[in-house]
Steps between C-alpha positions, in 0.01 A plus 500: 500500500867596477783255541672586823840360394501696179420819683776438759760413239416808286509732802831363607636529131400867496668573835811322379500707185489815708756354734255539794588174673314192611141478582429235773189276431332611828530868395367419151191324641437789729533747217289301255214448729498856597499596131205266432295672779595841369389407148173343607408803713583728203263296272225508756539880536493529119175305470338705780604821319342348187167440680512844652556669155223300347261608770592865436495460117860621467653183339656591163549230240883479557464486867219239470710268284788521760275442786353202331848353459568549868172343578585196291831464683322514832256227397797265529423503875122462463367227720152361581379454853203263489269509810295185514427209728859376481638828637312527827812613668482824306193603695500667835255514786400854424371403156788662316749320273869477554714638222764273340828509683677618178252779424628820347223668295126422435395459135155353486241309707202317381242234603607163379142371446374768247794732440338799666781758570558611853608869485774622725451807713723695734426424858326825568267471201443135578359599848292770343354248245406268801306797659333614171137403540392682175736313259623204706740239345334176406586152391500620139764771572697395812785705628828421674781684675838399635577565865846390621543145386130430444232542234151618626202440270158669502205426509502256781286243324776477229754433772275239675401298188731571209827592676622144441458547126724782389819566295726779616770591244801675633866580438727281701827576661801393304681191637858550613770364263786278626846450342593178687857373487744243621849590602755323276873593532404793716272636213123507484359274232147553385254236606193506281306239711475730801475833310185710426482714184412878524127536516481783238377519137783438259433830324639681807833324499694825419315683775597258777854468371538879509363523868726203612807675347404829659468338847811279453706811383387701804591207730832436356589878496394523864727208591799668305431828687493328835821313410668820391390676821636217713832509308530876560424455865765223541752721327423787723534277804835372386625853439379606840681211666826577309473870609 
């Protein structure tokens, strides 16, 4: 977790140092939340690439260590989704299971009663497995796939009897940060009671600061360009009127 006030103050200090101007709180929050989403997607992509390289046997030792570091950072967002009798609302009428509302990436799924893993398959292979009469999936080696916002499990007897006893591990979406404030003497004063810190591992502080400054710099420069263009237009209109 990164302190949202510290991030805002440092971003504004850097902009002041470069004489870039003032960064409004609303713009900062927009840039910070956008940066978090960008970093999280980058981490997910890095982990997916790691899995792909491992499957192909191409992972060098150096790349493996770097990928493990990214994986550890991503585990900050790891969340359990327990499916039991207290979560009947997760089940749907077509025997599938609704995904968590903050779902981003599947990590692992297993039966709660005995720890038997439930292997994930792409939707096409999942349907083939259901039609495979020579090597059908069974309760000792169940399969699942994700379709839209639902989890489908096979074989059906697992879904009928044990579907209420599973743990689905997943990467959750990052929670939006908030830099709340009260206006005092026409200036925004930080309000810690209503604020929410940045939902990002502390090790990525420099990365989010860099992205916020990049977005803030572009925004301020665009404003300056628009202002300069408006000034030129006004001067041209004044000259035309004089002529």
